[in-house]
Gaussian input, Z-matrix of N, CA and C with variables (Angstrom, degrees):
# hf/3-21g

backbone

0 1
 N
 C     1     B1
 C     2     B2     1     A1
 N     3     B3     2     A2     1     D1
 C     4     B4     3     A3     2     D2
 C     5     B5     4     A4     3     D3
 N     6     B6     5     A5     4     D4
 C     7     B7     6     A6     5     D5
 C     8     B8     7     A7     6     D6
 N     9     B9     8     A8     7     D7
 C    10    B10     9     A9     8     D8
 C    11    B11    10    A10     9     D9
 N    12    B12    11    A11    10    D10
 C    13    B13    12    A12    11    D11
 C    14    B14    13    A13    12    D12
 N    15    B15    14    A14    13    D13
 C    16    B16    15    A15    14    D14
 C    17    B17    16    A16    15    D15
 N    18    B18    17    A17    16    D16
 C    19    B19    18    A18    17    D17
 C    20    B20    19    A19    18    D18
 N    21    B21    20    A20    19    D19
 C    22    B22    21    A21    20    D20
 C    23    B23    22    A22    21    D21
 N    24    B24    23    A23    22    D22
 C    25    B25    24    A24    23    D23
 C    26    B26    25    A25    24    D24
 N    27    B27    26    A26    25    D25
 C    28    B28    27    A27    26    D26
 C    29    B29    28    A28    27    D27
 N    30    B30    29    A29    28    D28
 C    31    B31    30    A30    29    D29
 C    32    B32    31    A31    30    D30
 N    33    B33    32    A32    31    D31
 C    34    B34    33    A33    32    D32
 C    35    B35    34    A34    33    D33
 N    36    B36    35    A35    34    D34
 C    37    B37    36    A36    35    D35
 C    38    B38    37    A37    36    D36
 N    39    B39    38    A38    37    D37
 C    40    B40    39    A39    38    D38
 C    41    B41    40    A40    39    D39
 N    42    B42    41    A41    40    D40
 C    43    B43    42    A42    41    D41
 C    44    B44    43    A43    42    D42
 N    45    B45    44    A44    43    D43
 C    46    B46    45    A45    44    D44
 C    47    B47    46    A46    45    D45
 N    48    B48    47    A47    46    D46
 C    49    B49    48    A48    47    D47
 C    50    B50    49    A49    48    D48
 N    51    B51    50    A50    49    D49
 C    52    B52    51    A51    50    D50
 C    53    B53    52    A52    51    D51
 N    54    B54    53    A53    52    D52
 C    55    B55    54    A54    53    D53
 C    56    B56    55    A55    54    D54
 N    57    B57    56    A56    55    D55
 C    58    B58    57    A57    56    D56
 C    59    B59    58    A58    57    D57
 N    60    B60    59    A59    58    D58
 C    61    B61    60    A60    59    D59
 C    62    B62    61    A61    60    D60
 N    63    B63    62    A62    61    D61
 C    64    B64    63    A63    62    D62
 C    65    B65    64    A64    63    D63
 N    66    B66    65    A65    64    D64
 C    67    B67    66    A66    65    D65
 C    68    B68    67    A67    66    D66
 N    69    B69    68    A68    67    D67
 C    70    B70    69    A69    68    D68
 C    71    B71    70    A70    69    D69
 N    72    B72    71    A71    70    D70
 C    73    B73    72    A72    71    D71
 C    74    B74    73    A73    72    D72
 N    75    B75    74    A74    73    D73
 C    76    B76    75    A75    74    D74
 C    77    B77    76    A76    75    D75
 N    78    B78    77    A77    76    D76
 C    79    B79    78    A78    77    D77
 C    80    B80    79    A79    78    D78
 N    81    B81    80    A80    79    D79
 C    82    B82    81    A81    80    D80
 C    83    B83    82    A82    81    D81
 N    84    B84    83    A83    82    D82
 C    85    B85    84    A84    83    D83
 C    86    B86    85    A85    84    D84
 N    87    B87    86    A86    85    D85
 C    88    B88    87    A87    86    D86
 C    89    B89    88    A88    87    D87
 N    90    B90    89    A89    88    D88
 C    91    B91    90    A90    89    D89
 C    92    B92    91    A91    90    D90
 N    93    B93    92    A92    91    D91
 C    94    B94    93    A93    92    D92
 C    95    B95    94    A94    93    D93
 N    96    B96    95    A95    94    D94
 C    97    B97    96    A96    95    D95
 C    98    B98    97    A97    96    D96
 N    99    B99    98    A98    97    D97
 C   100   B100    99    A99    98    D98
 C   101   B101   100   A100    99    D99
 N   102   B102   101   A101   100   D100
 C   103   B103   102   A102   101   D101
 C   104   B104   103   A103   102   D102
 N   105   B105   104   A104   103   D103
 C   106   B106   105   A105   104   D104
 C   107   B107   106   A106   105   D105
 N   108   B108   107   A107   106   D106
 C   109   B109   108   A108   107   D107
 C   110   B110   109   A109   108   D108
 N   111   B111   110   A110   109   D109
 C   112   B112   111   A111   110   D110
 C   113   B113   112   A112   111   D111
 N   114   B114   113   A113   112   D112
 C   115   B115   114   A114   113   D113
 C   116   B116   115   A115   114   D114
 N   117   B117   116   A116   115   D115
 C   118   B118   117   A117   116   D116
 C   119   B119   118   A118   117   D117
 N   120   B120   119   A119   118   D118
 C   121   B121   120   A120   119   D119
 C   122   B122   121   A121   120   D120
 N   123   B123   122   A122   121   D121
 C   124   B124   123   A123   122   D122
 C   125   B125   124   A124   123   D123
 N   126   B126   125   A125   124   D124
 C   127   B127   126   A126   125   D125
 C   128   B128   127   A127   126   D126
 N   129   B129   128   A128   127   D127
 C   130   B130   129   A129   128   D128
 C   131   B131   130   A130   129   D129
 N   132   B132   131   A131   130   D130
 C   133   B133   132   A132   131   D131
 C   134   B134   133   A133   132   D132
 N   135   B135   134   A134   133   D133
 C   136   B136   135   A135   134   D134
 C   137   B137   136   A136   135   D135
 N   138   B138   137   A137   136   D136
 C   139   B139   138   A138   137   D137
 C   140   B140   139   A139   138   D138
 N   141   B141   140   A140   139   D139
 C   142   B142   141   A141   140   D140
 C   143   B143   142   A142   141   D141
 N   144   B144   143   A143   142   D142
 C   145   B145   144   A144   143   D143
 C   146   B146   145   A145   144   D144
 N   147   B147   146   A146   145   D145
 C   148   B148   147   A147   146   D146
 C   149   B149   148   A148   147   D147
 N   150   B150   149   A149   148   D148
 C   151   B151   150   A150   149   D149
 C   152   B152   151   A151   150   D150
 N   153   B153   152   A152   151   D151
 C   154   B154   153   A153   152   D152
 C   155   B155   154   A154   153   D153
 N   156   B156   155   A155   154   D154
 C   157   B157   156   A156   155   D155
 C   158   B158   157   A157   156   D156
 N   159   B159   158   A158   157   D157
 C   160   B160   159   A159   158   D158
 C   161   B161   160   A160   159   D159
 N   162   B162   161   A161   160   D160
 C   163   B163   162   A162   161   D161
 C   164   B164   163   A163   162   D162
 N   165   B165   164   A164   163   D163
 C   166   B166   165   A165   164   D164
 C   167   B167   166   A166   165   D165
 N   168   B168   167   A167   166   D166
 C   169   B169   168   A168   167   D167
 C   170   B170   169   A169   168   D168
 N   171   B171   170   A170   169   D169
 C   172   B172   171   A171   170   D170
 C   173   B173   172   A172   171   D171
 N   174   B174   173   A173   172   D172
 C   175   B175   174   A174   173   D173
 C   176   B176   175   A175   174   D174
 N   177   B177   176   A176   175   D175
 C   178   B178   177   A177   176   D176
 C   179   B179   178   A178   177   D177
 N   180   B180   179   A179   178   D178
 C   181   B181   180   A180   179   D179
 C   182   B182   181   A181   180   D180
 N   183   B183   182   A182   181   D181
 C   184   B184   183   A183   182   D182
 C   185   B185   184   A184   183   D183
 N   186   B186   185   A185   184   D184
 C   187   B187   186   A186   185   D185
 C   188   B188   187   A187   186   D186
 N   189   B189   188   A188   187   D187
 C   190   B190   189   A189   188   D188
 C   191   B191   190   A190   189   D189
 N   192   B192   191   A191   190   D190
 C   193   B193   192   A192   191   D191
 C   194   B194   193   A193   192   D192
 N   195   B195   194   A194   193   D193
 C   196   B196   195   A195   194   D194
 C   197   B197   196   A196   195   D195
 N   198   B198   197   A197   196   D196
 C   199   B199   198   A198   197   D197
 C   200   B200   199   A199   198   D198
 N   201   B201   200   A200   199   D199
 C   202   B202   201   A201   200   D200
 C   203   B203   202   A202   201   D201
 N   204   B204   203   A203   202   D202
 C   205   B205   204   A204   203   D203
 C   206   B206   205   A205   204   D204
 N   207   B207   206   A206   205   D205
 C   208   B208   207   A207   206   D206
 C   209   B209   208   A208   207   D207
 N   210   B210   209   A209   208   D208
 C   211   B211   210   A210   209   D209
 C   212   B212   211   A211   210   D210
 N   213   B213   212   A212   211   D211
 C   214   B214   213   A213   212   D212
 C   215   B215   214   A214   213   D213
 N   216   B216   215   A215   214   D214
 C   217   B217   216   A216   215   D215
 C   218   B218   217   A217   216   D216
 N   219   B219   218   A218   217   D217
 C   220   B220   219   A219   218   D218
 C   221   B221   220   A220   219   D219
 N   222   B222   221   A221   220   D220
 C   223   B223   222   A222   221   D221
 C   224   B224   223   A223   222   D222
 N   225   B225   224   A224   223   D223
 C   226   B226   225   A225   224   D224
 C   227   B227   226   A226   225   D225
 N   228   B228   227   A227   226   D226
 C   229   B229   228   A228   227   D227
 C   230   B230   229   A229   228   D228
 N   231   B231   230   A230   229   D229
 C   232   B232   231   A231   230   D230
 C   233   B233   232   A232   231   D231
 N   234   B234   233   A233   232   D232
 C   235   B235   234   A234   233   D233
 C   236   B236   235   A235   234   D234
 N   237   B237   236   A236   235   D235
 C   238   B238   237   A237   236   D236
 C   239   B239   238   A238   237   D237
 N   240   B240   239   A239   238   D238
 C   241   B241   240   A240   239   D239
 C   242   B242   241   A241   240   D240
 N   243   B243   242   A242   241   D241
 C   244   B244   243   A243   242   D242
 C   245   B245   244   A244   243   D243
 N   246   B246   245   A245   244   D244
 C   247   B247   246   A246   245   D245
 C   248   B248   247   A247   246   D246
 N   249   B249   248   A248   247   D247
 C   250   B250   249   A249   248   D248
 C   251   B251   250   A250   249   D249
 N   252   B252   251   A251   250   D250
 C   253   B253   252   A252   251   D251
 C   254   B254   253   A253   252   D252
 N   255   B255   254   A254   253   D253
 C   256   B256   255   A255   254   D254
 C   257   B257   256   A256   255   D255
 N   258   B258   257   A257   256   D256
 C   259   B259   258   A258   257   D257
 C   260   B260   259   A259   258   D258
 N   261   B261   260   A260   259   D259
 C   262   B262   261   A261   260   D260
 C   263   B263   262   A262   261   D261
 N   264   B264   263   A263   262   D262
 C   265   B265   264   A264   263   D263
 C   266   B266   265   A265   264   D264
 N   267   B267   266   A266   265   D265
 C   268   B268   267   A267   266   D266
 C   269   B269   268   A268   267   D267
 N   270   B270   269   A269   268   D268
 C   271   B271   270   A270   269   D269
 C   272   B272   271   A271   270   D270
 N   273   B273   272   A272   271   D271
 C   274   B274   273   A273   272   D272
 C   275   B275   274   A274   273   D273
 N   276   B276   275   A275   274   D274
 C   277   B277   276   A276   275   D275
 C   278   B278   277   A277   276   D276
 N   279   B279   278   A278   277   D277
 C   280   B280   279   A279   278   D278
 C   281   B281   280   A280   279   D279
 N   282   B282   281   A281   280   D280
 C   283   B283   282   A282   281   D281
 C   284   B284   283   A283   282   D282
 N   285   B285   284   A284   283   D283
 C   286   B286   285   A285   284   D284
 C   287   B287   286   A286   285   D285
 N   288   B288   287   A287   286   D286
 C   289   B289   288   A288   287   D287
 C   290   B290   289   A289   288   D288
 N   291   B291   290   A290   289   D289
 C   292   B292   291   A291   290   D290
 C   293   B293   292   A292   291   D291
 N   294   B294   293   A293   292   D292
 C   295   B295   294   A294   293   D293
 C   296   B296   295   A295   294   D294
 N   297   B297   296   A296   295   D295
 C   298   B298   297   A297   296   D296
 C   299   B299   298   A298   297   D297
 N   300   B300   299   A299   298   D298
 C   301   B301   300   A300   299   D299
 C   302   B302   301   A301   300   D300
 N   303   B303   302   A302   301   D301
 C   304   B304   303   A303   302   D302
 C   305   B305   304   A304   303   D303
 N   306   B306   305   A305   304   D304
 C   307   B307   306   A306   305   D305
 C   308   B308   307   A307   306   D306
 N   309   B309   308   A308   307   D307
 C   310   B310   309   A309   308   D308
 C   311   B311   310   A310   309   D309
 N   312   B312   311   A311   310   D310
 C   313   B313   312   A312   311   D311
 C   314   B314   313   A313   312   D312

   B1=1.4037
   B2=1.5075
   B3=1.3079
   B4=1.4908
   B5=1.5469
   B6=1.3532
   B7=1.4448
   B8=1.5465
   B9=1.3202
   B10=1.5288
   B11=1.4914
   B12=1.3195
   B13=1.3995
   B14=1.5060
   B15=1.2934
   B16=1.4873
   B17=1.5346
   B18=1.2778
   B19=1.5053
   B20=1.5114
   B21=1.3770
   B22=1.5121
   B23=1.4607
   B24=1.3130
   B25=1.5070
   B26=1.5459
   B27=1.3364
   B28=1.4808
   B29=1.4751
   B30=1.3790
   B31=1.4219
   B32=1.4830
   B33=1.3271
   B34=1.4452
   B35=1.5584
   B36=1.3889
   B37=1.4361
   B38=1.5185
   B39=1.3538
   B40=1.4867
   B41=1.5027
   B42=1.3559
   B43=1.4430
   B44=1.4556
   B45=1.3517
   B46=1.3994
   B47=1.5114
   B48=1.3323
   B49=1.4430
   B50=1.5370
   B51=1.3906
   B52=1.4829
   B53=1.5253
   B54=1.3046
   B55=1.4881
   B56=1.5549
   B57=1.3011
   B58=1.4751
   B59=1.5161
   B60=1.3647
   B61=1.4190
   B62=1.5752
   B63=1.3097
   B64=1.4959
   B65=1.5288
   B66=1.3077
   B67=1.5595
   B68=1.4915
   B69=1.3781
   B70=1.4001
   B71=1.5387
   B72=1.3622
   B73=1.5053
   B74=1.4821
   B75=1.3267
   B76=1.4852
   B77=1.4951
   B78=1.2803
   B79=1.4854
   B80=1.5461
   B81=1.3628
   B82=1.3925
   B83=1.5898
   B84=1.2699
   B85=1.4188
   B86=1.5594
   B87=1.3567
   B88=1.4081
   B89=1.4725
   B90=1.2880
   B91=1.5687
   B92=1.4368
   B93=1.3026
   B94=1.4412
   B95=1.5110
   B96=1.3203
   B97=1.5057
   B98=1.4829
   B99=1.2738
   B100=1.3835
   B101=1.5185
   B102=1.3114
   B103=1.5227
   B104=1.4734
   B105=1.3160
   B106=1.5440
   B107=1.5152
   B108=1.3797
   B109=1.4557
   B110=1.4811
   B111=1.3542
   B112=1.5033
   B113=1.5563
   B114=1.2353
   B115=1.4782
   B116=1.5266
   B117=1.3375
   B118=1.5460
   B119=1.4896
   B120=1.3119
   B121=1.4333
   B122=1.4963
   B123=1.3295
   B124=1.5247
   B125=1.5304
   B126=1.3504
   B127=1.4120
   B128=1.4416
   B129=1.3538
   B130=1.4104
   B131=1.5629
   B132=1.2573
   B133=1.5133
   B134=1.5257
   B135=1.3445
   B136=1.5071
   B137=1.4739
   B138=1.3459
   B139=1.4783
   B140=1.5052
   B141=1.3744
   B142=1.5286
   B143=1.5219
   B144=1.3330
   B145=1.4078
   B146=1.5445
   B147=1.3153
   B148=1.5309
   B149=1.4985
   B150=1.2772
   B151=1.4561
   B152=1.5337
   B153=1.3567
   B154=1.4571
   B155=1.4351
   B156=1.3888
   B157=1.4156
   B158=1.4341
   B159=1.3322
   B160=1.4405
   B161=1.5469
   B162=1.3675
   B163=1.4741
   B164=1.5353
   B165=1.3447
   B166=1.4407
   B167=1.5770
   B168=1.2622
   B169=1.4971
   B170=1.4749
   B171=1.3511
   B172=1.4785
   B173=1.5342
   B174=1.3397
   B175=1.4623
   B176=1.5337
   B177=1.3277
   B178=1.4493
   B179=1.5908
   B180=1.3329
   B181=1.4464
   B182=1.5405
   B183=1.3191
   B184=1.4612
   B185=1.4954
   B186=1.3237
   B187=1.4293
   B188=1.4547
   B189=1.3090
   B190=1.4145
   B191=1.4732
   B192=1.3231
   B193=1.4477
   B194=1.5717
   B195=1.3396
   B196=1.5135
   B197=1.5438
   B198=1.3471
   B199=1.5071
   B200=1.5299
   B201=1.3078
   B202=1.4360
   B203=1.5485
   B204=1.3295
   B205=1.4669
   B206=1.6097
   B207=1.3506
   B208=1.4114
   B209=1.4521
   B210=1.3175
   B211=1.4490
   B212=1.4329
   B213=1.3235
   B214=1.5097
   B215=1.5380
   B216=1.3883
   B217=1.4885
   B218=1.4630
   B219=1.3123
   B220=1.4651
   B221=1.5273
   B222=1.3133
   B223=1.4598
   B224=1.4574
   B225=1.3642
   B226=1.4477
   B227=1.5071
   B228=1.3619
   B229=1.4091
   B230=1.5850
   B231=1.2188
   B232=1.4538
   B233=1.5283
   B234=1.3280
   B235=1.3547
   B236=1.5649
   B237=1.3137
   B238=1.4913
   B239=1.5415
   B240=1.3261
   B241=1.4618
   B242=1.4924
   B243=1.3552
   B244=1.4224
   B245=1.5171
   B246=1.3052
   B247=1.4200
   B248=1.5589
   B249=1.2935
   B250=1.4321
   B251=1.5228
   B252=1.3160
   B253=1.5479
   B254=1.5343
   B255=1.2833
   B256=1.4568
   B257=1.5232
   B258=1.2905
   B259=1.4785
   B260=1.5133
   B261=1.3297
   B262=1.4195
   B263=1.5180
   B264=1.3173
   B265=1.4257
   B266=1.4808
   B267=1.3410
   B268=1.4824
   B269=1.5646
   B270=1.2249
   B271=1.5227
   B272=1.5553
   B273=1.3021
   B274=1.5540
   B275=1.4936
   B276=1.3197
   B277=1.4680
   B278=1.5339
   B279=1.3943
   B280=1.4682
   B281=1.5241
   B282=1.3357
   B283=1.5225
   B284=1.5296
   B285=1.2335
   B286=1.5198
   B287=1.5369
   B288=1.3357
   B289=1.4922
   B290=1.5221
   B291=1.2949
   B292=1.5072
   B293=1.4770
   B294=1.3067
   B295=1.5376
   B296=1.4837
   B297=1.3452
   B298=1.4061
   B299=1.5700
   B300=1.3175
   B301=1.4195
   B302=1.5609
   B303=1.3279
   B304=1.4526
   B305=1.5493
   B306=1.2516
   B307=1.4176
   B308=1.5435
   B309=1.2695
   B310=1.4995
   B311=1.5221
   B312=1.3080
   B313=1.4976
   B314=1.4500
   A1=108.67
   A2=116.96
   A3=118.98
   A4=114.54
   A5=115.75
   A6=121.50
   A7=111.09
   A8=114.79
   A9=120.46
   A10=112.46
   A11=120.52
   A12=127.10
   A13=108.64
   A14=116.78
   A15=119.67
   A16=107.47
   A17=115.68
   A18=122.12
   A19=108.11
   A20=114.13
   A21=118.48
   A22=112.68
   A23=119.90
   A24=122.93
   A25=111.03
   A26=116.38
   A27=119.50
   A28=110.42
   A29=117.77
   A30=121.40
   A31=109.18
   A32=117.62
   A33=121.74
   A34=109.73
   A35=115.44
   A36=118.97
   A37=106.79
   A38=113.24
   A39=119.37
   A40=107.96
   A41=116.31
   A42=123.06
   A43=115.04
   A44=117.98
   A45=123.36
   A46=109.61
   A47=119.24
   A48=119.71
   A49=111.11
   A50=111.44
   A51=116.41
   A52=104.16
   A53=112.67
   A54=115.04
   A55=113.24
   A56=118.49
   A57=124.96
   A58=112.89
   A59=115.69
   A60=121.55
   A61=108.49
   A62=116.21
   A63=121.19
   A64=114.42
   A65=112.93
   A66=121.98
   A67=107.54
   A68=119.62
   A69=125.25
   A70=111.36
   A71=115.14
   A72=120.47
   A73=110.20
   A74=114.70
   A75=121.95
   A76=108.00
   A77=118.37
   A78=123.96
   A79=112.69
   A80=118.94
   A81=118.84
   A82=110.67
   A83=115.63
   A84=121.53
   A85=113.08
   A86=114.81
   A87=121.65
   A88=104.03
   A89=117.47
   A90=118.21
   A91=113.19
   A92=116.65
   A93=122.11
   A94=115.20
   A95=115.40
   A96=124.89
   A97=114.42
   A98=118.93
   A99=126.38
   A100=106.85
   A101=117.64
   A102=120.20
   A103=111.24
   A104=115.43
   A105=119.64
   A106=105.38
   A107=112.47
   A108=118.33
   A109=110.93
   A110=115.29
   A111=118.22
   A112=110.61
   A113=115.38
   A114=121.18
   A115=108.98
   A116=113.30
   A117=117.33
   A118=112.37
   A119=113.46
   A120=120.63
   A121=109.85
   A122=117.99
   A123=119.39
   A124=110.89
   A125=118.59
   A126=123.50
   A127=111.22
   A128=120.19
   A129=125.93
   A130=112.76
   A131=116.48
   A132=122.21
   A133=114.64
   A134=117.59
   A135=123.92
   A136=111.43
   A137=119.84
   A138=121.87
   A139=108.88
   A140=115.39
   A141=116.55
   A142=109.40
   A143=121.00
   A144=123.93
   A145=112.60
   A146=111.93
   A147=117.31
   A148=107.13
   A149=121.40
   A150=126.02
   A151=108.50
   A152=117.45
   A153=122.77
   A154=113.23
   A155=117.98
   A156=121.16
   A157=113.30
   A158=119.43
   A159=121.94
   A160=115.77
   A161=113.86
   A162=118.79
   A163=111.89
   A164=113.53
   A165=117.51
   A166=109.33
   A167=116.26
   A168=120.82
   A169=110.47
   A170=115.87
   A171=119.61
   A172=110.15
   A173=118.00
   A174=122.72
   A175=110.88
   A176=114.40
   A177=118.27
   A178=108.11
   A179=120.11
   A180=122.51
   A181=105.03
   A182=113.51
   A183=118.86
   A184=109.63
   A185=118.90
   A186=124.35
   A187=112.19
   A188=119.97
   A189=123.08
   A190=116.30
   A191=117.69
   A192=122.28
   A193=113.03
   A194=113.61
   A195=119.71
   A196=107.14
   A197=114.82
   A198=118.34
   A199=107.36
   A200=116.12
   A201=123.00
   A202=106.87
   A203=116.26
   A204=118.68
   A205=109.60
   A206=114.89
   A207=122.28
   A208=111.04
   A209=119.40
   A210=122.72
   A211=114.51
   A212=119.98
   A213=125.76
   A214=111.36
   A215=114.39
   A216=118.09
   A217=115.72
   A218=116.33
   A219=122.19
   A220=108.08
   A221=116.75
   A222=120.68
   A223=115.28
   A224=115.27
   A225=121.20
   A226=108.58
   A227=116.87
   A228=121.53
   A229=111.31
   A230=117.72
   A231=121.74
   A232=111.26
   A233=118.45
   A234=123.25
   A235=108.82
   A236=117.13
   A237=119.73
   A238=106.90
   A239=114.42
   A240=121.81
   A241=107.22
   A242=117.37
   A243=124.68
   A244=112.16
   A245=120.54
   A246=126.01
   A247=112.50
   A248=118.41
   A249=119.79
   A250=110.27
   A251=112.58
   A252=114.87
   A253=108.05
   A254=117.02
   A255=119.26
   A256=112.42
   A257=118.37
   A258=118.76
   A259=110.93
   A260=119.94
   A261=124.17
   A262=110.00
   A263=118.25
   A264=118.09
   A265=114.28
   A266=115.92
   A267=121.20
   A268=109.41
   A269=115.85
   A270=120.86
   A271=109.82
   A272=114.89
   A273=118.08
   A274=111.15
   A275=118.64
   A276=119.28
   A277=114.15
   A278=113.38
   A279=116.42
   A280=111.80
   A281=113.51
   A282=119.94
   A283=110.16
   A284=115.58
   A285=123.56
   A286=109.52
   A287=113.87
   A288=118.69
   A289=110.68
   A290=116.89
   A291=120.05
   A292=113.27
   A293=119.12
   A294=125.06
   A295=109.48
   A296=119.18
   A297=122.03
   A298=108.78
   A299=122.02
   A300=122.44
   A301=110.14
   A302=119.13
   A303=125.53
   A304=106.43
   A305=121.47
   A306=124.41
   A307=112.04
   A308=116.04
   A309=120.51
   A310=111.12
   A311=120.05
   A312=123.67
   A313=111.31
   D1=99.95
   D2=-170.86
   D3=-79.81
   D4=5.29
   D5=178.60
   D6=-78.32
   D7=-9.24
   D8=-173.26
   D9=-105.93
   D10=138.08
   D11=-176.71
   D12=-142.35
   D13=178.14
   D14=178.01
   D15=-123.35
   D16=141.86
   D17=174.22
   D18=-138.18
   D19=102.26
   D20=-173.56
   D21=62.14
   D22=-126.62
   D23=-178.38
   D24=-94.33
   D25=17.68
   D26=-175.47
   D27=-125.31
   D28=153.29
   D29=172.16
   D30=-98.86
   D31=146.01
   D32=178.27
   D33=-119.43
   D34=150.98
   D35=179.27
   D36=-138.23
   D37=135.27
   D38=177.54
   D39=-84.97
   D40=127.41
   D41=177.83
   D42=-125.49
   D43=155.05
   D44=170.24
   D45=-116.64
   D46=123.52
   D47=-176.79
   D48=-101.88
   D49=152.66
   D50=176.44
   D51=-128.22
   D52=100.45
   D53=-179.37
   D54=-72.04
   D55=164.79
   D56=176.99
   D57=58.64
   D58=38.94
   D59=-178.19
   D60=-90.64
   D61=145.57
   D62=175.58
   D63=-69.88
   D64=-26.97
   D65=-174.37
   D66=-125.65
   D67=87.42
   D68=176.75
   D69=-66.28
   D70=145.60
   D71=177.01
   D72=141.91
   D73=176.44
   D74=177.61
   D75=-76.02
   D76=115.24
   D77=-169.00
   D78=-97.20
   D79=-10.20
   D80=178.45
   D81=134.74
   D82=-141.66
   D83=177.27
   D84=-111.52
   D85=150.91
   D86=177.10
   D87=-133.09
   D88=93.55
   D89=-169.91
   D90=59.99
   D91=-121.09
   D92=177.92
   D93=-96.98
   D94=12.54
   D95=175.89
   D96=-111.77
   D97=165.37
   D98=174.66
   D99=-96.92
   D100=126.47
   D101=-179.73
   D102=-87.18
   D103=129.02
   D104=176.49
   D105=-124.49
   D106=125.15
   D107=175.38
   D108=-92.94
   D109=135.02
   D110=-175.69
   D111=-120.00
   D112=146.50
   D113=176.31
   D114=-79.12
   D115=-34.74
   D116=-174.59
   D117=-71.49
   D118=157.57
   D119=171.28
   D120=-88.02
   D121=156.65
   D122=-179.47
   D123=-76.88
   D124=61.29
   D125=179.69
   D126=-128.09
   D127=134.59
   D128=175.53
   D129=58.26
   D130=36.23
   D131=178.02
   D132=65.68
   D133=10.07
   D134=178.97
   D135=-60.85
   D136=-42.64
   D137=-176.35
   D138=-68.45
   D139=-41.20
   D140=179.29
   D141=-62.65
   D142=-43.49
   D143=-177.74
   D144=-62.38
   D145=-40.74
   D146=-179.66
   D147=-71.55
   D148=-36.29
   D149=-178.94
   D150=-60.76
   D151=-47.43
   D152=176.86
   D153=-61.93
   D154=-44.02
   D155=-178.96
   D156=-65.25
   D157=-41.91
   D158=177.80
   D159=-63.88
   D160=-39.36
   D161=174.87
   D162=-65.69
   D163=-42.32
   D164=-177.21
   D165=-64.46
   D166=-43.61
   D167=177.67
   D168=-58.50
   D169=-47.28
   D170=-174.12
   D171=-67.02
   D172=-29.19
   D173=-175.42
   D174=-91.40
   D175=-16.35
   D176=178.12
   D177=79.58
   D178=35.13
   D179=177.82
   D180=-121.48
   D181=170.42
   D182=179.53
   D183=-74.37
   D184=154.02
   D185=177.63
   D186=-59.36
   D187=-37.27
   D188=-178.35
   D189=-68.22
   D190=-14.47
   D191=-179.19
   D192=-87.76
   D193=-5.89
   D194=-178.59
   D195=-115.41
   D196=128.77
   D197=-177.85
   D198=-144.67
   D199=160.40
   D200=178.05
   D201=-86.24
   D202=117.78
   D203=-177.73
   D204=-91.67
   D205=-41.01
   D206=179.58
   D207=-136.73
   D208=148.43
   D209=172.10
   D210=89.09
   D211=38.43
   D212=-176.99
   D213=-53.53
   D214=-39.65
   D215=-178.92
   D216=-114.71
   D217=25.03
   D218=-177.22
   D219=-122.99
   D220=157.71
   D221=173.15
   D222=-72.83
   D223=-28.38
   D224=172.05
   D225=-88.72
   D226=124.47
   D227=-175.61
   D228=-131.82
   D229=162.07
   D230=166.01
   D231=-120.12
   D232=116.17
   D233=-174.43
   D234=-99.28
   D235=137.13
   D236=178.97
   D237=-104.76
   D238=134.56
   D239=178.66
   D240=-116.34
   D241=105.60
   D242=-178.36
   D243=-68.24
   D244=141.93
   D245=174.56
   D246=74.07
   D247=19.99
   D248=175.38
   D249=-130.23
   D250=138.09
   D251=177.87
   D252=-86.71
   D253=157.49
   D254=-179.47
   D255=-56.54
   D256=-37.33
   D257=179.29
   D258=-64.12
   D259=-40.67
   D260=177.19
   D261=-64.39
   D262=-44.88
   D263=178.23
   D264=-64.77
   D265=-38.92
   D266=176.08
   D267=-58.84
   D268=-47.26
   D269=-178.75
   D270=-63.72
   D271=-45.71
   D272=179.52
   D273=-64.71
   D274=-41.90
   D275=177.93
   D276=-66.54
   D277=-38.82
   D278=177.38
   D279=-59.76
   D280=-38.94
   D281=176.84
   D282=-62.35
   D283=-48.91
   D284=-178.94
   D285=-60.21
   D286=-44.44
   D287=-176.35
   D288=-81.94
   D289=-6.75
   D290=179.44
   D291=75.05
   D292=25.64
   D293=-178.18
   D294=-102.88
   D295=87.72
   D296=-173.02
   D297=-71.13
   D298=-22.81
   D299=-179.90
   D300=-68.35
   D301=-32.83
   D302=178.68
   D303=-75.49
   D304=-37.20
   D305=-171.90
   D306=-61.27
   D307=-33.04
   D308=-179.12
   D309=-87.42
   D310=-12.31
   D311=-178.64
   D312=-74.30

């Protein structure tokens, strides 16, 4: 999964968000990014907060360990997950996305 990289002691993941979705959650892949559907509108940082909350819940980490590193005002973002190595993030996302082939890689 090439959407994952390392930045210091944190893992980063490239995501594509879809605000104002009727079904919020991690929806799968969008090219080389992970697609996250959000209920919030992109107003007053609400979509960024919801995006971080959804990813944190899916990965089983605290909300404070996930932050937007790049793309504050864009649909394409890079989220930083503190305290996780890229291999751990890759495995967790593969499990969430139901991609068993990636989980073992």
